C-alpha positions as a printed Julia matrix, in Angstrom:
253×3 Matrix{Float64}:
 103.08  119.75  113.57
 106.64  119.14  114.15
 107.07  122.47  116.41
 105.16  120.32  118.95
 107.62  117.42  119.52
 110.34  120.53  120.05
 107.98  121.84  123.21
 107.66  117.79  124.41
 111.36  118.07  124.39
 111.55  120.82  126.36
 108.66  119.81  128.49
 110.42  116.83  129.48
 113.51  118.4   130.88
 112.13  118.59  134.74
 109.63  115.35  135.37
 107.41  116.1   138.59
 106.65  112.69  139.76
 106.79  111.71  143.47
 107.91  107.88  142.82
 109.43  106.49  140.05
 111.76  103.18  139.19
 115.57  103.81  139.47
 117.41  104.43  136.51
 119.08  101.03  137.1
 115.43   99.3   136.5
 114.25  101.51  133.8
 117.91  100.34  132.15
 117.04   96.82  133.07
 113.75   96.86  131.49
 115.45   98.34  128.15
 117.5    95.34  128.25
 115.21   93.06  128.81
 112.88   94.72  125.9
 116.42   94.44  123.29
 116.86   90.97  124.54
 113.32   89.9   122.84
 113.98   91.79  119.43
 115.25   89.34  116.65
 117.37   91.89  115.21
 118.47   94.29  118.01
 122.33   94.64  116.19
 121.42   97.73  114.88
 123.93  100.81  115.09
 121.44  102.65  117.68
 121.31   99.86  119.7
 124.89   98.64  120.12
 125.54  101.45  122.69
 122.88   99.31  124.55
 125.43   97.73  126.63
 125.19   95.69  129.99
 124.75   97.46  133.33
 127.9    98.79  133.55
 127.5   101.64  130.69
 125.43  104.74  131.37
 121.94  104.42  130.07
 121.65  108.04  129.44
 124.27  108.05  126.95
 122.86  105.08  125.27
 121.98  105.89  121.82
 118.13  107.09  121.41
 117.92  107.52  125.36
 117.11  111.03  126.82
 117.51  111.52  130.61
 116.41  114.34  132.47
 116.06  115.05  136.64
 114.02  113.64  138.62
 111.98  116.14  140.95
 109.18  116.16  143.2
 106.64  118.81  144.15
 108.6   119.34  147.73
 112.25  119.54  146.05
 113.63  122.99  145.06
 116.72  121.04  143.7
 116.8   118.81  140.69
 117.26  115.23  141.93
 118.29  111.79  140.39
 118.35  111.01  136.57
 115.57  108.97  134.98
 114.8   107.91  131.26
 112.52  110.89  129.9
 112.81  109.99  126.22
 113.2   106.6   124.07
 113.29  107.52  120.15
 114.16  104.76  118.04
 112.61  105.63  114.45
 113.33  103.71  111.69
 115.42  101.15  112.54
 113.75   98.07  111.04
 113.1    96.3   114.63
 111.21   93.56  114.77
 109.48   92.47  118.24
 106.68   93.54  120.14
 105.13   95.86  122.63
 103.68   93.21  124.69
 107.62   92.44  126.19
 108.2    96.33  127.15
 107.75   96.38  131.07
 106.05  100.15  130.54
 105.8   100.35  134.56
 109.41  100.82  134.86
 109.38  103.26  132.51
 106.76  105.75  133.91
 108.93  108.72  133.35
 108.92  108.63  129.7
 107.45  111.9   128.23
 108.01  110.55  124.14
 108.29  107.36  122.76
 109.19  107.11  119.45
 109.19  103.67  117.62
 108.02  104.43  114.65
 108.74  102.98  111.11
 109.95   99.75  112.67
 108.9    96.14  111.75
 106.76   95.76  115.2
 103.86   93.58  115.49
 101.33   92.37  118.07
  99.06   94.62  119.92
  99.1    97.74  121.75
  99.13   96.74  125.42
  96.57   98.22  128.25
 100.01   98.19  130.48
 100.73  101.39  128.24
  98.74  103.34  130.69
 101.64  103.56  133.12
 103.2   106.11  131.32
 100.97  108.67  132.33
 103.98  111.39  131.83
 103.79  110.92  128.02
 103.69  113.94  125.57
 104.02  112.2   122.34
 103.38  108.65  121.41
 104.57  107.58  118.11
 104.05  104.06  116.75
 103.08  104.8   113.26
 104.43  102.71  110.35
 104.46   99.34  112.27
 102.49   95.86  111.78
 100.9    96.96  114.91
  97.66   94.92  115.32
  94.71   94.4   117.43
  92.23   97.54  118.62
  93.35  100.93  120.06
  92.9   100.26  123.74
  90.66  102.17  126.06
  93.64  102.4   128.24
  95.24  105.03  125.96
  92.79  107.54  127.94
  94.74  107.6   131.06
  97.84  109.36  129.18
  96.33  112.89  130.16
  99.08  114.43  129.22
  99.26  113.43  125.78
  99.68  116.18  122.96
 100.91  113.97  120.07
  98.9   110.66  118.98
  99.96  108.97  115.74
  99.25  105.47  115.06
  98.83  105.55  111.25
  99.92  102.98  108.64
  99.27  100.02  111.0
  96.74   97.26  111.09
  94.52   98.0   113.96
  91.03   97.18  113.83
  87.84   97.72  115.62
  86.74  101.11  116.25
  88.14  104.0   117.67
  87.27  103.8   121.51
  85.23  106.86  122.6
  87.44  106.84  125.76
  89.62  108.89  123.31
  87.3   111.84  124.11
  89.48  111.85  127.68
  92.65  113.2   126.04
  92.01  117.03  126.39
  95.35  118.25  126.01
  95.56  116.83  122.73
  97.17  118.76  119.36
  97.95  115.83  116.94
  95.54  112.72  116.52
  96.78  110.59  113.54
  95.28  107.14  113.07
  94.79  107.15  109.06
  95.53  103.66  106.88
  94.27  101.25  109.49
  91.44   98.69  108.84
  89.41  101.05  111.55
  85.34  100.47  111.36
  82.29  101.4   113.01
  81.26  105.15  113.74
  83.37  108.13  114.31
  82.71  108.69  118.13
  81.1   111.82  119.14
  83.73  112.27  121.99
  86.09  113.35  119.11
  84.45  116.89  119.95
  85.79  117.26  123.53
  89.25  117.39  121.98
  89.35  121.23  121.37
  93.22  121.56  121.48
  93.28  119.47  118.3
  95.08  121.13  115.26
  95.52  117.85  113.16
  93.1   115.06  112.62
  94.07  112.36  110.34
  90.93  109.4   110.03
  91.34  108.61  106.34
  91.95  105.22  104.66
  90.0   102.92  106.94
  86.5   101.76  106.97
  84.57  103.75  109.21
  80.72  104.31  108.5
  78.12  106.64  109.38
  77.9   110.48  109.11
  80.53  113.07  110.31
  79.39  113.99  113.63
  78.15  117.39  114.46
  80.47  117.35  117.58
  83.54  118.03  115.64
  82.0   121.64  115.18
  83.42  122.06  118.62
  87.17  121.76  117.48
  87.77  125.3   116.84
  91.86  125.13  116.7
  91.67  122.64  114.08
  93.84  123.26  110.78
  93.91  119.8   109.07
  91.13  117.49  108.93
  91.32  114.35  106.78
  88.47  111.88  106.64
  88.63  110.65  103.04
  88.73  106.59  101.94
  86.27  105.83  104.29
  82.48  104.74  104.27
  81.07  107.89  105.53
  77.53  108.79  104.34
  75.28  111.96  104.63
  76.06  115.63  103.55
  79.04  118.04  104.41
  78.06  119.26  107.38
  77.36  123.55  107.14
  79.19  124.11  110.51
  82.37  123.2   109.06
  82.32  126.82  107.7
  82.75  127.86  111.41
  85.94  126.13  111.58
  88.06  129.02  110.22
  91.44  127.92  110.69
  91.51  125.14  108.32
  94.3   124.94  106.01
  93.56  121.58  104.98
  90.55  119.86  104.19
  90.06  116.69  102.49
  86.88  114.61  102.49
């Protein structure tokens, strides 16, 4: 599953967007977010200086050249990756200007101490391939607006404090290969729209409060290798059609 992240970084080397915020505006948005963090003196953020320093050289920041469909040469640089894993950062996602960061292909804020909810404004990240928010203290529900991130291949929201249900809109993420929303407080039925995610290789929904039976639409996930649904409140029988998913390496019910 980690090989997909390498592919994501390779894909981020050329961003095909017609319009995007300038590098200066993007840097300003990150500095404004940094100012809201209660412990931003981490080593990786010390390089996030004022506007006089080059943001592409900041710790955890990756840049690439912005191109358009009409351009045959590389244009101006933009920020395509923010990776701040495990820095014990305290703050929220609500204070991040996602509209200024619309060129992001990777957003990794995993294993920090972020709280608050996932704002609907995250839908501005239309170029995003990997959203890694696992291992935080994020609350609230999974916003249906995530369905607008149609280029996502990796979505990890596990080990947080999410509540509510898995939104049926998640079935719009047709390029998704890994979906991990385990170890939360999610309730209700597993949506049948899960069956639309035919590229999935990893599906982890365990350690929640999901009810009902295993949806028959899971039989459409012919590329599935890891399916973990245990530690829920599921009922009914083990579906016979699971035997048709021949790529399984892990099945935990």
